[in-house]
C-alpha positions in Angstrom: 10.6 -11.0 -16.5 9.0 -10.7 -13.0 8.2 -13.9 -11.1 5.6 -14.6 -8.5 8.4 -15.5 -6.0 10.2 -12.1 -6.7 7.0 -10.2 -6.0 6.3 -12.1 -2.9 9.8 -11.5 -1.7 9.3 -7.7 -2.1 6.0 -7.7 -0.3 7.4 -9.7 2.6 8.8 -6.4 3.9 5.3 -4.9 4.2 4.0 -8.1 5.8 6.8 -7.8 8.4 6.1 -4.1 9.0 9.3 -3.2 7.3 8.2 -0.6 4.8 11.8 0.4 4.1 12.7 -2.9 2.6 9.6 -2.8 0.4 10.3 0.8 -0.7 13.9 -0.2 -1.7 12.2 -1.8 -4.7 10.1 1.3 -5.6 11.4 3.9 -8.1 12.0 7.4 -6.6 9.8 8.8 -9.4 7.1 6.2 -9.1 3.7 7.1 -10.5 1.2 5.9 -7.8 -2.5 6.5 -8.0 -4.6 5.7 -4.9 -8.2 5.6 -6.2 -11.2 6.8 -4.2 -12.6 9.7 -2.3 -10.9 9.6 1.1 -7.9 11.3 2.9 -5.3 9.0 1.3 -6.6 9.2 -2.3 -4.5 11.0 -4.9 -2.0 10.9 -7.7 1.5 10.7 -6.3 4.4 11.4 -8.6 7.2 10.3 -6.3 8.0 7.7 -3.6 8.5 10.5 -1.0 5.1 12.1 -1.9 3.4 8.7 -1.7 4.9 7.8 1.7 4.0 11.3 3.1 0.5 11.2 1.7 -0.3 7.7 2.8 2.0 5.6 5.1 3.0 8.6 7.2 -0.7 9.5 7.8 -1.6 5.9 8.5 1.2 5.8 11.0 -0.4 8.5 13.1 -3.7 6.6 13.5 -2.5 2.9 13.3 -0.1 2.5 16.2 1.2 -0.9 14.9 1.1 0.1 11.2 -1.2 -1.2 8.5 -0.2 -4.8 9.1 -0.6 -5.9 5.5 -0.9 -9.5 4.4 -0.7 -10.7 0.7 -3.8 -12.8 0.0 -3.6 -13.3 -3.7 -1.2 -12.6 -6.5 -1.3 -12.7 -10.3 1.9 -12.0 -12.3 2.0 -11.5 -16.1 5.1 -10.2 -17.9 6.1 -6.9 -16.2 2.9 -6.5 -14.1 1.5 -8.0 -10.9 -2.0 -7.8 -9.3 -1.5 -8.0 -5.6 -4.5 -8.4 -3.2 -3.7 -7.3 0.3 -5.6 -7.4 3.6 -5.0 -5.0 6.5 -5.2 -6.5 10.0 -4.7 -3.2 11.8 -6.4 -1.6 14.8 -6.6 2.2 15.1 -5.8 4.3 18.2 -9.5 4.3 19.2 -9.8 0.6 18.8 -11.5 0.7 15.4 -10.7 -2.5 13.5 -9.2 -1.4 10.2 -10.0 -4.5 8.3 -9.4 -3.0 4.8 -8.7 -4.9 1.6 -6.6 -3.6 -1.2 -5.9 -4.4 -4.8 -2.6 -3.0 -6.2 -1.9 -3.2 -9.9 1.9 -2.9 -10.0 4.1 -2.3 -13.0 7.8 -3.1 -13.0 10.6 -1.5 -15.0 13.2 -4.1 -14.7 13.2 -5.2 -11.0 11.8 -1.8 -9.8 8.2 -0.8 -9.3 7.6 2.3 -11.4 3.7 2.5 -11.5 0.9 1.5 -9.1 -2.9 1.8 -9.2 -4.3 1.1 -5.7 -7.9 0.3 -5.0 -9.4 0.1 -1.5 -12.5 0.7 0.6 -12.9 4.5 0.6 -15.6 4.5 3.2 -13.5 2.6 5.7 -10.5 4.9 5.2 -12.8 8.0 5.7 -14.2 6.5 8.9 -10.7 5.7 10.2 -9.7 9.4 9.9 -13.0 10.7 11.1 -12.7 8.7 14.3 -9.0 9.3 14.6 -8.2 12.8 13.5 -4.6 13.8 12.8 
């Protein structure tokens, strides 16, 4: 059974800007849906596709990364609802003050499914003002 402390420990990597330590806990064949109508939205069927379709793109427009902070967490059985806040600033100075809600499913101690919700308009604006 997944605990709040375990989930917080995994997400500490993202909070420190260490995506690699976070992604050590994500299954290579993760099923990750990023909801919305923006350049990062999509249904990713592997960890490598998700990273290429989201974090790699964000890295090109957010010089210091997404700078994610966990704000709220709810854990029940093998699922966690994680609310995150981005404190990032884009190349052009645009304050990327986005909020996320990730519904995370665990198979054992590994994340195998995620549904991510965020502000589509803000992501669209980020990429419009900072083309890659």
